[in-house]
C-alpha positions in Angstrom: -14.2 15.9 10.8 -10.9 16.5 8.9 -8.4 13.8 8.3 -5.0 13.9 7.7 -3.1 11.6 5.1 0.6 10.9 5.1 2.3 9.7 2.2 0.1 11.4 0.2 1.6 11.3 -3.0 2.3 7.6 -2.9 0.0 4.9 -4.4 -2.0 4.3 -1.6 -1.8 7.7 0.1 -2.8 9.3 -3.1 -5.5 6.7 -3.6 -6.9 8.0 0.0 -6.6 11.5 -0.9 -8.5 11.0 -4.0 -11.3 8.9 -2.3 -11.5 11.7 0.8 -12.4 14.1 -1.8 -14.6 12.2 -3.8 -16.7 12.0 -0.7 -16.2 15.4 0.1 -14.8 14.9 3.5 -12.5 17.5 4.4 -8.7 16.4 4.1 -5.0 17.5 4.6 -2.4 15.8 2.8 1.2 15.6 3.9 3.6 16.4 1.2 7.3 17.4 0.9 6.7 20.3 -1.5 3.8 21.7 -3.4 1.9 19.6 -5.7 -1.3 19.5 -7.4 -4.1 18.1 -5.1 -7.9 17.8 -5.6 -10.1 20.2 -4.7 -11.1 20.6 -1.1 -7.8 19.1 0.0 -5.2 21.2 1.9 -1.3 20.7 1.4 0.7 20.1 4.7 4.4 20.7 3.8 6.5 18.5 6.3 8.6 15.3 6.6 7.2 12.3 8.1 10.3 11.4 9.5 10.2 14.5 11.3 7.2 15.3 13.3 7.7 18.4 14.5 7.5 19.6 10.8 4.0 19.2 10.7 2.7 19.2 14.4 0.8 22.3 14.1 -1.3 20.7 11.6 -2.9 18.4 14.0 -5.3 20.4 15.7 -8.3 19.8 14.3 -7.7 16.7 12.7 -10.2 13.6 13.5 -8.3 10.6 12.0 -4.7 10.2 10.3 -3.7 7.7 7.4 -0.2 6.4 8.6 2.6 4.5 6.9 4.9 2.2 8.4 8.6 2.2 8.3 9.1 6.0 9.5 11.1 7.7 11.9 9.9 9.0 15.5 6.4 7.2 14.9 6.0 7.4 18.8 6.8 10.9 18.7 4.1 11.8 15.8 1.4 9.6 17.7 2.0 11.4 20.7 1.8 14.6 19.1 -1.7 13.3 17.0 -3.0 12.5 20.6 -2.0 15.6 22.7 -4.0 17.3 19.3 -7.1 15.5 19.6 -6.7 13.0 16.8 -9.0 10.1 17.6 -8.6 7.4 14.9 -5.5 6.2 13.2 -5.5 4.1 10.1 -1.9 2.3 9.6 -1.0 1.0 6.3 0.8 -2.4 7.4 1.4 -5.6 5.5 0.3 -9.2 5.0 4.1 -10.0 6.5 2.9 -9.6 10.3 0.9 -12.5 9.8 3.3 -14.7 7.9 4.7 -18.1 9.5 8.1 -16.1 10.4 8.4 -12.7 11.3 11.8 -12.3 11.8 12.5 -10.5 8.6 13.2 -7.0 8.4 10.0 -6.0 6.3 7.8 -7.8 8.6 9.8 -6.4 11.6 9.3 -2.6 10.7 5.7 -3.1 9.7 5.1 -5.0 13.3 7.0 -2.3 15.4 4.6 0.2 13.6 1.6 -1.6 14.8 3.1 -1.9 18.2 3.4 1.7 18.2 -0.1 2.5 17.1 -1.4 0.2 19.5 0.3 1.7 22.6 -0.7 5.5 21.6 -4.2 5.2 22.9 -6.1 6.1 19.5 -8.6 4.0 17.7 -6.5 2.2 15.4 -7.4 0.1 12.4 -4.4 -1.9 10.7 -4.7 -2.8 6.9 -2.5 -5.7 5.6 -2.7 -5.6 1.8 -1.5 -8.4 -0.9 0.9 -6.9 -3.3 -0.2 -3.7 -5.3 -1.6 -4.2 -8.9 0.6 -0.9 -9.2 3.5 -3.2 -8.5 3.7 -4.0 -12.4 4.9 -0.8 -13.0 8.4 -2.0 -11.9 8.2 -3.3 -15.9 8.4 0.0 -17.3 12.1 0.0 -17.9 11.9 -3.5 -19.9 9.2 -2.4 -21.9 10.7 0.6 -22.9 13.5 -1.4 -24.6 11.3 -4.3 -26.2 8.5 -6.8 -25.5 10.2 -9.4 -23.5 9.5 -9.1 -19.7 11.7 -10.8 -17.0 9.5 -12.1 -14.2 10.3 -13.3 -10.8 8.9 -16.2 -8.7 7.1 -17.0 -11.9 5.0 -19.9 -10.1 3.6 -17.8 -7.1 -0.1 -16.7 -8.1 -1.0 -13.4 -5.9 -4.3 -11.8 -5.4 -3.0 -8.3 -6.1 -5.0 -5.4 -5.1 -6.0 -2.3 -6.7 -4.4 0.5 -4.5 -8.3 2.3 -4.7 -9.5 -0.6 -2.8 -7.3 0.1 -0.1 -8.3 3.5 -0.1 -11.8 2.7 0.0 -11.3 0.6 3.2 -9.1 3.3 4.9 -11.7 5.9 4.3 -14.7 3.7 5.7 -12.4 3.2 8.9 -11.5 6.9 9.1 -15.2 8.3 8.9 -17.3 5.5 10.2 -18.0 3.4 13.5 -17.0 -0.1 14.0 -13.5 -0.6 12.7 -11.8 0.2 15.6 -9.3 -2.8 16.7 -9.7 -4.2 13.0 -6.8 -5.7 11.3 -8.1 -6.2 7.6 -6.5 -8.8 5.2 -7.1 -7.2 1.9 -6.7 -8.8 -1.5 -7.7 -8.5 -4.9 -10.5 -10.7 -6.6 -8.4 -13.5 -7.9 -4.9 -14.8 -8.0 -2.8 -14.7 -10.8 0.6 -15.7 -12.0 3.1 -13.0 -12.8 2.7 -14.4 -16.4 -1.1 -13.9 -16.3 -0.5 -10.7 -14.6 1.8 -9.5 -17.5 -0.8 -10.8 -20.6 -3.5 -8.5 -18.6 -1.1 -5.5 -19.0 -0.3 -6.4 -22.4 -3.8 -6.7 -23.5 -4.5 -3.3 -22.1 -1.6 -1.3 -23.9 -2.2 -3.2 -27.0 1.4 -5.2 -27.1 2.0 -8.9 -27.3 4.3 -9.3 -24.5 6.6 -12.2 -23.6 7.2 -13.6 -20.7 10.9 -14.9 -19.6 10.5 -16.7 -16.3 13.3 -16.2 -14.2 14.8 -19.2 -12.4 15.4 -18.9 -8.7 19.3 -18.4 -9.2 18.5 -15.5 -11.7 15.7 -13.7 -9.3 18.2 -14.1 -6.4 21.1 -12.2 -8.1 18.3 -9.8 -9.4 16.7 -9.2 -6.0 20.4 -8.8 -4.2 21.4 -6.3 -6.7 18.5 -4.0 -6.7 18.0 -3.7 -2.7 19.7 -4.0 0.5 20.3 -7.8 1.4 17.8 -7.9 4.5 14.8 -6.5 2.2 16.3 -9.0 -0.6 16.4 -11.9 1.8 13.1 -11.0 3.1 11.3 -11.3 -0.5 13.0 -14.4 -0.9 11.5 -15.9 2.2 8.0 -14.4 1.4 7.8 -15.8 -2.0 10.4 -18.5 -2.5 9.8 -20.2 0.9 6.2 -19.4 1.2 6.4 -17.7 4.3 3.5 -15.5 3.5 0.0 -16.4 2.2 -0.8 -13.6 -0.9 -2.6 -16.2 -2.8 -5.8 -16.5 -0.9 -8.7 -14.3 -1.9 -10.4 -12.3 1.1 -13.9 -11.1 1.2 -12.7 -7.8 3.2 -12.9 -5.4 0.6 -16.7 -6.0 -0.3 -18.0 -6.6 3.3 -16.0 -3.2 4.3 -16.9 -1.1 1.5 -20.0 -2.8 -0.3 -18.4 -3.2 -3.7 -16.4 -6.0 -4.8 -12.8 -5.4 -5.5 -11.6 -4.0 -8.4 -9.9 -6.3 -11.1 -6.2 -6.1 -12.7 -7.9 -5.5 -15.9 -9.7 -2.3 -14.8 -6.2 -0.9 -13.2 -4.6 -1.9 -16.4 -7.1 0.0 -18.6 -7.2 3.2 -16.0 -3.0 3.3 -16.1 -2.3 2.2 -19.7 -0.7 5.4 -20.5 2.0 5.1 -17.9 3.1 1.9 -19.9 3.6 4.0 -23.2 
């Protein structure tokens, strides 16, 4: 058994690489340039948008961890099937089960799910809530002071630790019984942004002040920081409530046998990143 991890330097992909290494499962990590990897993990230099750049790494691979939103997904999957890959775990999104899936984010995740379904591999979809690591978006503000501007301050989210996503992914890639499952993944409790900020502040030893942004301020900030179609989608998610990332699910514990990790744990583990 060998697992290929795409997006191996990202928050989720990196966690999958570490989880596989910890379990002693042979793994290959798709990276664009040489990076330090855990013992037992082989680097594969390639580009996820160009499946031909790593097609020769697929023979001998039994399962693949995939990300949504990349070009030529059908070609990548065809290469994988031809090489004998049997399983695929796709990191998708809670947006694909929202009340309105016509937005840009839901569409690219939905397109990726459709491509994986059609490929013929045994598939498992992971549809997580927002990552705990998204709190790193506050770094620039924390570098200049203790006041943090918070978008959608009234919306509680049961954010998830990337290591819990990884543990579910590894189970689906290495164990039977997960084919055809679409897992909604959450953390253990829903917290408003100000509550999340207080937890980060405690972990880094700073008394942080929440500035709760108005809908107008949030709208302006979103559209200034990303393409309009993605800003529109995020507003619809959290302003209009077309997705539910507040509800806590029990999937992590059912699949992995352990309770989901807390934001307190994530913040303590990553406190150095905020200094």
